[in-house]
N, C-alpha and C positions, 0 to 999 in steps of 0.2 A: 159176377165170373163162378165162385167157389160155389154156389148155390148150386147155378144150375148143371157142373159139371157132376155135384155129388149127386144130384138124383137123375142122369139121364146115364143109361146104356151102352148107348157111341155118341156118336157127332160126324156131320158131315161140312164139307165145303168144298167150292170147285175155284179153279183161276183156269181165267180164258185167257192164251197168248198167241198172241191177235200175231204173225207173223209176214217178210217177203223175203224167201234165201236163209231163211231159219232155222236152225234147228230144237223143238220144244223139249220131246222127251223122242222118240224111237227117228235114228235116223237109217233110213229105209236105202238108202246109198252102199252106208257102210254096214249095215243090218248090226249098225255097235246103240248103244244105250249111254255112250260115255259124255255126248255133250246134253243129257240126259239136267234140266230143271236138278234141283237142290234146294227143300224151305227150311226153316230152323223155326221147330214147333216152338208154342209158349213155356214147355215143358223142358227149354234150350238143345232136346233132339236133330241132332241133324235127319233129312229125309229125302229116300232119292227110289228110286226105281230101286237101286242094290241092295237098299234095307229096310224099306218098306214098304213091305206086302199089301195093306191097306191104298193105294196112291194106284187111280189107273186111266187111263185116256179114255173118255168117254172119246170124240172126235180127235184125230190125230193128223191133221190137214196137212203142219209143218213141217207130216215126215218125207216126203217128198226132195223141199227143198230149192222148191219152182214157185214161182209168184205171190201172192197174198191168197195167203190165207193161214187158217188158225186149230189152234188145240186148246184143247177143253179138257182141264186134267182135273179129277175130286178123288178127295179123300173122303174116306166112308171108313169111319174105324171107332173099335169101340175101347182106344186108349181115348180119353175125350178130353187132357191134360194135351192131347199135339197140338189143340186148337181151340180159338186160333193160329193158323201159319205169323210170326212177326215180323218177317224176312227171307227173299226168297234171294234166288245164283241162279243168273244168268252166262248160260256157257256158251253159249253159239253165236259169240256179235263182234263186231270190231270193221267187219271186211265192208266195204267200198261199197256193194251193193248191197248188206243188208239192212234192215230195218226192221223193230218191233215195239209192240205193247205188250200194253197187259192188263185186264181186269180182273180185283179181286172181290168173288162172290161172301156173300154171310154167314154164318157158319147155325148150320144147322143142328142143336142138340132134339136126344131122338129119348127118349125116354126108357 
């Protein structure tokens, strides 16, 4: 991993959040990012909407909190030591009607 990072100018990783009445990134109803997912990078840096401009929602179907949807988050960063992320903190769960699942994509190091 260290060798790949040394040879790379940027890195990218996706995470897909499958939801049922649960927010992953933006809460459109409250126009807020208070429930946004948080990531722990390989460099022990916590990353989310409020402190990392390299994370964006490619698709944010969970923002409406209605039915079965998905949100795809992409970390596309010049700080190659941030990926792969090693932990994920979900913030909108526990309701009796809420469900979620997630898929973590591979890291792509870019020369």
